[in-house]
C-alpha positions as CSV (number, residue, x, y, z in Angstrom):
1,M,27.8,-28.8,18.4
2,G,25.1,-31.0,17.6
3,K,22.2,-30.7,14.7
4,K,20.9,-26.9,16.0
5,I,17.4,-25.4,15.1
6,I,16.7,-22.2,16.3
7,A,13.1,-21.1,16.6
8,V,14.0,-17.6,18.2
9,F,12.7,-14.1,17.2
10,L,10.2,-15.7,14.6
11,L,11.6,-12.9,12.0
12,L,8.5,-13.6,9.7
13,V,4.7,-14.0,9.9
14,M,4.5,-17.7,8.4
15,L,1.3,-18.2,6.4
16,S,1.0,-21.9,6.0
17,L,-1.7,-23.7,4.2
18,S,-2.6,-27.2,4.1
19,L,-4.6,-27.3,1.0
20,T,-6.5,-30.1,0.4
21,G,-9.8,-31.6,0.3
22,C,-11.1,-33.3,3.8
23,F,-11.2,-36.6,2.1
24,G,-8.8,-38.5,-0.4
25,K,-5.0,-39.1,-0.5
26,T,-2.3,-36.9,-2.0
27,K,0.4,-38.0,-4.5
28,A,3.7,-36.4,-5.3
29,D,5.3,-36.2,-8.8
30,E,2.4,-33.6,-10.1
31,P,2.9,-30.6,-12.0
32,F,1.9,-27.1,-10.4
33,S,1.3,-23.6,-12.0
34,M,1.0,-20.0,-10.8
35,P,0.5,-16.7,-12.3
36,I,3.0,-13.9,-12.3
37,T,2.0,-10.7,-13.5
38,D,5.5,-9.1,-14.0
39,E,8.1,-10.5,-16.3
40,P,11.4,-11.5,-15.0
41,Q,14.3,-9.6,-16.2
42,S,16.9,-11.5,-14.7
43,L,17.1,-14.9,-12.6
44,D,20.3,-13.6,-10.7
45,P,19.3,-14.1,-7.1
46,Q,21.6,-11.3,-5.8
47,I,19.6,-8.8,-8.1
48,A,16.4,-10.4,-7.5
49,D,13.8,-7.4,-6.9
50,S,10.4,-8.5,-8.4
51,N,7.8,-10.6,-7.4
52,A,8.6,-13.3,-9.8
53,E,12.3,-13.0,-9.7
54,R,12.1,-13.8,-5.9
55,L,9.4,-16.5,-6.5
56,V,11.9,-18.2,-9.0
57,A,14.5,-17.8,-6.4
58,S,12.6,-19.3,-3.5
59,N,12.1,-22.6,-5.2
60,C,15.4,-22.9,-7.3
61,Y,18.0,-21.9,-4.7
62,E,18.6,-23.2,-1.3
63,G,20.6,-20.7,1.4
64,L,22.4,-21.8,4.5
65,V,19.0,-21.4,6.2
66,R,15.6,-21.9,5.1
67,V,12.0,-21.2,6.7
68,A,10.0,-24.1,7.3
69,A,6.4,-24.5,7.1
70,D,5.7,-23.9,10.7
71,G,7.7,-20.7,10.5
72,S,10.6,-21.7,12.1
73,I,14.4,-21.5,11.1
74,Q,15.6,-24.8,9.6
75,N,18.5,-26.3,8.2
76,G,19.3,-25.1,4.4
77,V,22.6,-26.1,3.1
78,A,24.0,-26.1,6.7
79,T,23.3,-28.9,8.7
80,D,23.9,-27.2,12.0
81,Y,25.0,-23.7,13.1
82,A,26.5,-22.3,16.2
83,V,26.5,-18.7,17.6
84,S,29.1,-17.3,19.6
85,A,28.3,-15.9,23.1
86,N,28.4,-12.2,22.2
87,G,26.2,-12.8,19.1
88,L,28.9,-11.7,16.8
89,V,30.4,-15.1,15.1
90,Y,27.7,-17.7,13.4
91,T,29.4,-20.5,12.2
92,F,27.4,-22.6,9.6
93,H,28.4,-26.5,8.8
94,L,27.4,-27.4,5.4
95,R,26.3,-30.6,3.7
96,K,28.9,-32.6,1.7
97,D,26.4,-33.7,-0.9
98,A,24.7,-30.4,-1.8
99,Q,25.2,-30.1,-5.5
100,W,24.3,-27.7,-8.3
101,A,21.7,-29.0,-10.8
102,L,23.1,-29.6,-14.4
103,F,21.0,-29.6,-17.7
104,S,21.5,-29.6,-21.2
105,G,21.0,-26.0,-21.7
106,Q,24.1,-25.0,-19.7
107,K,26.6,-26.7,-22.4
108,S,26.7,-23.0,-23.9
109,V,28.3,-22.0,-20.8
110,L,30.2,-25.0,-19.4
111,G,30.7,-27.1,-23.2
112,E,33.7,-25.0,-24.0
113,K,35.6,-25.7,-21.0
114,Y,34.7,-28.9,-20.3
115,G,33.0,-30.4,-23.6
116,E,29.4,-30.2,-24.7
117,K,29.0,-34.2,-24.2
118,D,31.1,-34.2,-20.9
119,F,30.2,-31.1,-18.8
120,K,27.9,-32.6,-16.8
121,E,30.2,-35.1,-15.5
122,K,33.5,-33.0,-15.4
123,F,32.2,-29.7,-13.8
124,D,32.6,-30.1,-10.1
125,K,28.9,-29.8,-8.9
126,T,29.5,-29.7,-5.1
127,V,28.3,-26.8,-3.2
128,Y,31.4,-25.3,-1.2
129,A,31.5,-22.8,1.3
130,E,33.3,-20.3,-0.9
131,D,29.8,-20.1,-2.9
132,F,28.1,-18.3,0.1
133,V,31.3,-16.2,0.7
134,F,31.2,-14.8,-3.3
135,A,27.4,-14.7,-3.3
136,L,27.5,-12.4,0.1
137,R,30.2,-10.2,-1.3
138,R,28.4,-9.8,-4.5
139,A,25.3,-8.9,-2.6
140,V,27.2,-6.1,-0.6
141,D,28.9,-4.8,-3.9
142,P,27.7,-1.7,-4.9
143,Q,28.5,-2.7,-8.8
144,T,25.9,-5.4,-8.4
145,G,22.9,-3.1,-7.3
146,S,21.2,-5.8,-4.9
147,A,17.7,-4.6,-3.7
148,D,18.4,-6.7,-0.3
149,A,22.1,-5.4,0.1
150,F,20.8,-3.7,3.5
151,L,19.8,-6.8,4.8
152,F,23.5,-7.9,5.6
153,S,24.8,-4.3,6.9
154,S,25.4,-5.7,10.4
155,I,28.5,-8.0,8.7
156,A,31.5,-6.8,9.8
157,N,32.4,-4.3,7.1
158,A,29.6,-4.5,4.8
159,K,28.5,-0.6,5.4
160,E,31.9,0.6,4.6
161,I,31.8,-2.0,1.4
162,M,28.3,-0.7,0.4
163,A,29.7,3.1,0.6
164,G,32.5,2.2,-1.6
165,Q,35.2,2.8,1.3
166,A,36.4,-0.7,1.6
167,A,37.0,-3.9,-0.6
168,V,34.2,-6.7,-1.0
169,S,37.4,-8.8,0.4
170,A,37.1,-7.3,3.5
171,L,33.4,-8.4,4.3
172,G,33.2,-10.5,7.5
173,V,32.7,-13.5,5.7
174,R,35.3,-16.5,5.3
175,A,35.3,-20.0,4.1
176,V,36.9,-21.9,7.3
177,D,37.3,-24.9,5.0
178,A,35.4,-26.3,1.8
179,F,32.4,-26.9,3.7
180,T,32.1,-24.3,6.9
181,V,31.1,-20.6,6.5
182,E,31.7,-18.0,9.3
183,V,29.9,-14.9,9.5
184,T,31.3,-12.2,11.7
185,L,29.2,-9.4,12.7
186,A,29.9,-5.6,13.2
187,H,27.0,-5.8,16.0
188,A,24.3,-8.1,16.9
189,D,21.6,-8.5,14.5
190,E,18.1,-10.3,15.3
191,N,17.2,-10.4,11.7
192,L,20.5,-11.9,10.4
193,L,19.1,-15.8,9.9
194,Y,16.0,-14.0,8.1
195,A,18.5,-12.1,6.0
196,L,20.3,-15.4,5.0
197,T,17.1,-16.7,3.7
198,A,16.7,-14.1,1.3
199,P,17.4,-14.3,-2.5
200,A,20.4,-12.2,-2.5
201,A,22.1,-14.9,-0.1
202,M,21.9,-17.9,-2.2
203,P,25.2,-19.1,-3.3
204,C,26.8,-18.2,-6.6
205,D,29.5,-20.6,-8.0
206,K,32.4,-18.1,-9.1
207,E,33.5,-20.5,-11.8
208,F,30.1,-20.9,-13.6
209,F,29.4,-17.1,-13.0
210,T,32.7,-15.9,-14.7
211,L,32.2,-18.5,-17.7
212,T,28.8,-16.6,-18.7
213,N,30.6,-13.5,-19.3
214,G,28.1,-11.1,-17.8
215,R,25.1,-13.0,-18.8
216,Y,24.4,-14.5,-15.3
217,G,20.8,-15.2,-14.9
218,L,19.6,-13.8,-18.5
219,E,18.6,-17.3,-19.6
220,A,17.7,-20.8,-18.4
221,G,21.1,-21.7,-19.8
222,Y,23.2,-19.2,-17.9
223,T,21.5,-19.9,-14.4
224,L,22.9,-22.4,-12.0
225,C,20.5,-23.6,-9.2
226,N,20.9,-25.8,-6.1
227,G,17.6,-25.8,-4.9
228,P,14.5,-28.2,-4.7
229,L,13.5,-27.0,-8.6
230,H,15.9,-26.0,-11.3
231,I,15.1,-23.7,-14.0
232,S,14.5,-25.6,-17.4
233,R,12.7,-23.3,-19.5
234,W,12.2,-19.6,-19.9
235,T,9.8,-18.4,-23.1
236,E,9.8,-14.7,-23.0
237,K,6.4,-12.9,-22.3
238,T,4.8,-16.7,-21.8
239,S,5.9,-18.8,-18.8
240,L,8.8,-20.2,-16.9
241,K,9.3,-23.7,-16.0
242,M,11.2,-25.5,-13.2
243,I,11.5,-29.2,-12.9
244,R,12.5,-31.2,-9.7
245,N,16.4,-31.1,-9.2
246,D,17.3,-35.0,-9.1
247,D,20.6,-33.7,-7.5
248,Y,19.0,-32.1,-4.5
249,H,19.7,-33.9,-1.1
250,G,18.3,-31.8,1.4
251,E,16.6,-33.0,4.7
252,Q,13.2,-32.8,2.6
253,S,12.3,-34.9,-0.4
254,V,10.9,-32.8,-3.3
255,K,7.5,-33.7,-4.0
256,P,6.3,-31.8,-7.4
257,A,7.6,-32.7,-10.6
258,S,7.5,-29.5,-12.0
259,L,6.1,-25.9,-11.2
260,T,5.5,-23.5,-14.0
261,L,4.7,-19.8,-13.6
262,Y,2.7,-18.2,-16.4
263,Y,3.0,-14.7,-17.3
264,N,-0.6,-13.2,-17.1
265,D,-0.4,-9.0,-16.8
266,D,-4.4,-9.1,-17.4
267,G,-5.9,-9.4,-13.7
268,D,-9.5,-10.1,-14.9
269,K,-8.4,-13.4,-16.6
270,I,-6.4,-14.7,-13.2
271,P,-9.4,-15.5,-11.0
272,E,-11.0,-16.9,-14.0
273,K,-8.4,-19.5,-14.9
274,M,-8.0,-20.1,-11.1
275,A,-11.5,-21.4,-11.0
276,A,-11.2,-23.4,-14.1
277,G,-8.3,-25.2,-12.9
278,T,-5.5,-23.8,-14.9
279,Y,-3.5,-22.6,-11.8
280,D,-2.9,-24.3,-8.6
281,A,-2.3,-21.2,-6.7
282,A,-2.7,-17.3,-7.0
283,F,-2.8,-14.0,-4.9
284,L,-6.4,-12.2,-5.7
285,T,-7.2,-8.9,-4.7
286,K,-10.7,-8.5,-3.2
287,A,-12.3,-7.3,-6.4
288,Q,-10.7,-10.5,-8.2
289,Y,-12.1,-12.7,-5.6
290,E,-15.6,-11.8,-5.5
291,S,-15.6,-11.9,-9.2
292,L,-15.7,-15.6,-8.7
293,S,-19.3,-16.9,-8.9
294,D,-18.4,-20.6,-7.0
295,T,-15.5,-20.5,-4.6
296,S,-16.5,-24.0,-3.3
297,E,-13.3,-25.7,-4.9
298,L,-10.9,-23.1,-3.6
299,T,-9.1,-22.8,-0.2
300,V,-8.9,-19.4,0.6
301,Q,-6.9,-17.4,3.3
302,S,-7.6,-13.5,3.7
303,L,-4.6,-11.1,4.4
304,E,-5.4,-7.6,5.7
305,N,-2.7,-6.2,3.7
306,T,-4.3,-3.2,1.6
307,V,-4.9,-0.1,2.6
308,Y,-7.0,2.2,0.4
309,S,-5.8,5.7,0.1
310,F,-6.1,8.9,-1.8
311,L,-2.6,9.6,-3.3
312,F,-1.6,12.9,-4.5
313,H,0.6,13.2,-7.5
314,P,4.0,14.5,-6.1
315,Q,4.9,16.0,-9.4
316,N,1.6,17.8,-10.2
317,S,2.2,22.1,-10.3
318,I,-0.8,22.0,-7.5
319,L,-0.5,19.0,-5.4
320,S,3.2,19.5,-4.7
321,N,2.1,22.5,-2.5
322,E,2.2,20.7,0.9
323,N,-0.8,23.3,2.5
324,L,-3.2,22.2,-0.5
325,R,-2.5,18.7,0.4
326,K,-3.1,19.3,4.0
327,A,-6.2,21.2,3.3
328,L,-7.4,18.2,1.5
329,C,-6.7,15.7,4.2
330,L,-8.2,18.3,7.0
331,A,-11.3,18.6,4.8
332,A,-12.2,14.7,4.1
333,D,-15.2,14.0,6.0
334,F,-15.4,10.1,6.4
335,T,-18.6,9.8,8.2
336,K,-20.3,8.4,5.2
337,I,-17.8,5.7,4.8
338,E,-20.6,3.4,5.5
339,I,-21.5,3.6,1.9
340,L,-18.8,1.0,1.3
341,G,-20.7,-1.6,3.4
342,E,-20.5,-3.1,7.0
343,Q,-17.3,-5.5,6.8
344,V,-15.2,-1.9,5.9
345,T,-12.5,-1.3,8.3
346,R,-11.4,2.4,8.7
347,A,-7.5,3.0,8.3
348,D,-6.1,4.5,11.8
349,G,-2.5,4.5,10.0
350,L,-0.8,3.8,6.6
351,V,1.2,0.7,7.2
352,P,-1.4,-2.2,7.3
353,P,-2.0,-4.5,9.9
354,Y,-0.5,-7.4,7.8
355,C,3.0,-5.7,8.5
356,R,5.6,-6.9,11.4
357,I,8.4,-6.0,13.0
358,G,10.2,-9.7,13.5
359,A,7.4,-11.9,15.0
360,G,5.4,-9.1,16.4
361,A,2.8,-6.7,15.0
362,Y,4.2,-3.5,13.8
363,R,1.7,-1.2,15.8
364,T,1.2,-1.8,19.2
365,D,-0.1,0.8,21.6
366,T,1.1,3.6,19.6
367,A,-1.1,5.3,17.0
368,A,0.2,6.8,14.0
369,A,0.2,10.5,13.4
370,M,-2.8,10.7,11.4
371,L,-4.1,14.4,10.3
372,P,-7.9,14.4,12.0
373,Y,-11.3,15.8,10.2
374,N,-10.7,19.8,10.8
375,P,-12.5,21.8,8.5
376,E,-11.6,25.0,10.1
377,Q,-7.9,24.4,9.9
378,A,-8.5,22.8,6.3
379,K,-9.8,26.4,5.3
380,I,-6.7,28.1,6.6
381,D,-4.4,26.0,4.8
382,F,-6.3,26.1,1.6
383,S,-6.0,29.9,1.6
384,E,-2.4,29.6,2.3
385,A,-1.9,27.2,-0.6
386,L,-3.7,29.5,-3.2
387,L,-1.5,32.4,-1.9
388,E,1.7,30.0,-2.1
389,L,0.6,29.2,-5.6
390,G,-0.4,32.5,-7.0
391,A,-3.8,31.2,-8.0
392,S,-7.3,32.1,-7.6
393,S,-8.5,28.5,-7.6
394,A,-7.7,24.5,-7.7
395,E,-9.4,22.4,-10.2
396,L,-8.3,18.6,-10.0
397,E,-9.6,15.2,-11.1
398,V,-10.0,12.2,-9.0
399,L,-9.9,8.9,-10.3
400,C,-11.4,5.8,-8.9
401,E,-12.6,2.3,-9.2
402,E,-16.4,1.9,-10.2
403,R,-17.0,0.4,-7.0
404,Y,-15.8,3.2,-5.2
405,A,-17.3,6.0,-7.1
406,D,-20.2,6.8,-4.7
407,F,-17.7,6.7,-1.5
408,V,-15.3,9.0,-3.5
409,R,-18.1,11.4,-4.5
410,A,-19.2,12.1,-0.9
411,V,-15.7,12.6,0.1
412,V,-15.3,15.1,-2.5
413,Q,-18.4,16.8,-1.7
414,S,-17.0,17.3,1.9
415,W,-13.9,18.9,0.4
416,Q,-15.9,21.3,-1.6
417,K,-18.5,22.2,1.2
418,T,-15.4,23.1,3.3
419,L,-13.1,24.6,0.8
420,G,-15.9,26.4,-0.9
421,V,-16.2,27.6,-4.6
422,K,-12.5,28.0,-5.2
423,F,-12.1,24.5,-5.1
424,V,-13.5,22.5,-7.9
425,A,-13.0,18.4,-8.5
426,A,-14.4,16.0,-10.9
427,V,-14.5,12.1,-10.2
428,K,-14.0,9.7,-12.8
429,A,-14.4,6.1,-12.3
430,V,-12.2,3.5,-14.6
431,S,-11.6,-0.1,-14.5
432,A,-9.1,-1.5,-12.2
433,D,-6.8,-2.2,-14.7
434,A,-7.0,1.5,-16.2
435,L,-6.6,2.9,-12.4
436,R,-3.1,0.8,-12.4
437,A,-2.2,1.7,-15.6
438,A,-3.0,5.5,-14.9
439,V,-0.6,5.1,-11.5
440,T,1.9,3.2,-13.3
441,D,2.2,6.0,-16.1
442,G,1.9,8.9,-13.7
443,N,-1.0,9.9,-15.4
444,Y,-3.2,11.2,-12.6
445,E,-3.5,14.0,-10.0
446,I,-5.4,12.4,-7.2
447,V,-6.4,8.8,-7.2
448,F,-8.1,6.4,-4.8
449,Y,-5.8,3.7,-4.8
450,P,-4.9,0.1,-3.1
451,L,-1.5,0.3,-1.5
452,T,-0.8,-3.4,-1.0
453,A,2.1,-4.6,1.2
454,D,3.6,-7.4,-0.7
455,S,6.2,-8.2,2.3
456,V,5.7,-8.4,5.9
457,M,8.0,-6.3,6.5
458,T,7.2,-2.9,7.4
459,S,10.7,-1.7,6.0
460,T,9.9,-2.8,2.8
461,F,6.2,-1.3,2.7
462,L,7.7,1.9,3.4
463,E,10.5,1.9,0.9
464,S,7.8,2.1,-1.6
465,F,7.5,5.4,-0.9
466,G,11.3,6.6,-1.0
467,S,12.7,8.2,-4.0
468,G,13.5,4.7,-6.0
469,G,9.9,3.1,-4.9
470,K,6.8,2.6,-6.7
471,F,5.2,5.8,-5.1
472,G,8.4,7.5,-4.5
473,I,8.6,11.2,-3.0
474,D,11.9,13.3,-3.8
475,S,12.1,14.4,0.0
476,A,15.7,14.3,1.3
477,E,14.2,14.5,4.9
478,Y,12.1,11.2,4.0
479,A,15.3,9.6,2.4
480,Q,17.1,10.0,6.0
481,K,14.5,8.6,7.8
482,L,14.6,5.5,5.6
483,A,18.3,5.5,6.3
484,A,17.6,5.1,9.9
485,V,15.0,2.3,9.4
486,R,17.8,0.4,7.2
487,S,20.5,1.2,9.7
488,N,18.7,-0.6,12.6
489,A,17.6,-3.6,10.4
490,G,19.0,-5.7,13.3
491,N,17.6,-4.2,16.5
492,F,13.6,-4.6,16.4
493,T,12.8,-1.8,19.2
494,A,14.9,0.7,17.4
495,L,13.5,-0.6,14.0
496,R,9.9,0.0,15.0
497,A,10.7,3.4,16.3
498,A,12.6,4.3,12.8
499,C,9.5,3.0,11.2
500,M,7.1,4.6,13.1
501,D,9.1,8.2,12.6
502,A,9.0,7.4,8.7
503,E,5.6,6.4,8.6
504,N,4.4,9.6,10.5
505,Y,6.5,12.0,8.2
506,L,4.5,10.5,5.5
507,L,1.4,11.4,7.3
508,Q,2.2,14.8,9.0
509,H,3.3,16.0,5.5
510,A,0.1,14.6,3.7
511,V,2.1,12.7,1.1
512,L,-1.1,10.7,0.7
513,L,-4.4,10.0,2.9
514,P,-5.1,6.5,4.1
515,V,-8.7,5.8,4.3
516,L,-9.7,1.9,4.7
517,W,-8.3,-1.7,5.4
518,E,-9.0,-4.4,2.7
519,G,-7.8,-7.9,2.3
520,N,-6.2,-9.5,-0.4
521,Y,-6.2,-13.2,-0.7
522,F,-4.0,-16.6,-1.3
523,V,-6.3,-19.0,-3.2
524,T,-5.3,-22.6,-4.0
525,S,-7.2,-25.6,-5.5
526,K,-8.5,-27.9,-2.9
527,D,-7.1,-30.8,-4.7
528,A,-3.5,-29.1,-3.8
529,K,-1.6,-29.6,-0.3
530,D,1.1,-28.2,1.8
531,I,2.0,-25.2,-0.6
532,Y,3.0,-22.6,1.8
533,F,4.3,-19.0,2.0
534,Y,5.6,-16.6,4.4
535,S,6.1,-12.8,4.4
536,S,5.3,-11.8,1.0
537,K,3.7,-13.6,-2.5
538,D,7.2,-13.3,-3.2
539,Y,8.1,-16.4,-1.3
540,V,5.7,-19.4,-2.1
541,Y,7.3,-22.9,-1.6
542,F,6.5,-25.9,-3.6
543,I,9.0,-28.3,-2.0
544,N,6.2,-30.1,-0.1
545,A,3.6,-29.8,-2.8
546,T,0.9,-32.5,-3.8
547,K,-2.2,-33.3,-5.4
548,K,-5.4,-35.1,-4.4
């Protein structure tokens, strides 16, 4: 079959920006930079699960297919692909000039076998079909521990392999010949093409992987990249530099000379450095953006991906009681939300509007099962909670940012008015960094906190409340609901229903109380052009980036 690009079921939301001034030409061969707030632990794409690790994978590796700036699925290493009539067999034909990038740092891995001076000439740099087979087998192997393994659950025998009931060699992926990959599915999967753009689907050379002796991805020299850029230098707690891969032969030319990710865990300094031109692109919270006195030299796009919510510590001796949490939700009077200004949008669910199911909005005409303001029921639940706890009263502390202190105090007053003298709560205002630290350390009782969807995938946001997530709860019932979400990843209708079921569980069991939507911002220098991203801040692409 001839060259075939199928932009069907736009599985992602593409947020593409042409980031340049109205006048003036741009040029290639320029360096770019961006801050990261988490230090990579490994550059192995099969186990990438942090923002920084996925960001590196997005620019240093190329899969069978990739996502273009207009949101369509386009050729990656594959020159074309075909899908069988029943939708169960995908056949990808690869470029024969796709190559791995070699640099001097890899002599510690390849030098002993091929010679420290000759390894670049003697090692076979070609990317073969078998490299994708090996990568996908690693991705579903339970011993790898890939966070993205569930994305490939529709591939034949994948579920059995992930459950430890079959060998990885049974996976429905094979190399038909040196440059043809065939993927056979157990059932049709509307999400497969997106899954094949994820880090875990990036190719892995088995020989190089074996020669690293278990250190694959732990240092720059222990990585092997086939994307537009390749890792050049990794300085712990400082920066990670990628340079142009001169052995990249994709359909697009690589415009930037380099990309440096600077480690910066001080949120207050990121907007300052963005304004000063230290960074070319960054994601900012609303507070960080509003701290900028002059934004005229920046190009800005708002993302409604944050929901401010009251979080109840799941292990707190008082808040572990569901009736107590329900009483707080039912007694919360938000009529004074105008304290926050006219631009505030009241949240009508937990999942932010930014999140999607495939190409469409997550929530359509079905509302989330929010607990409504009901002071009479709140009193009943509070009394029941005290009986269950064997307590005469409940005393709690609520943490919040200073800018929300008046609003939070108004909510606390509504709690005290409804629940009476047996309920006592104090409000403590802290900095945004201190608030993040308190949540990270679990050092809080109740916190008014911004929950941000880092990915456009609704399922990913809901996973953060699972037992292994950032705000995880110990609930076998919720774990089952997340399992249903994962198992329906390839059927968008069933996936939407499973996500709604999981979201409503969190709301009905008062795990947290969503209050308002807020936007984050993707900010770039006006001198920059054609930096684009899709799905989340994990996937920012610099392949086309130029500067004025």
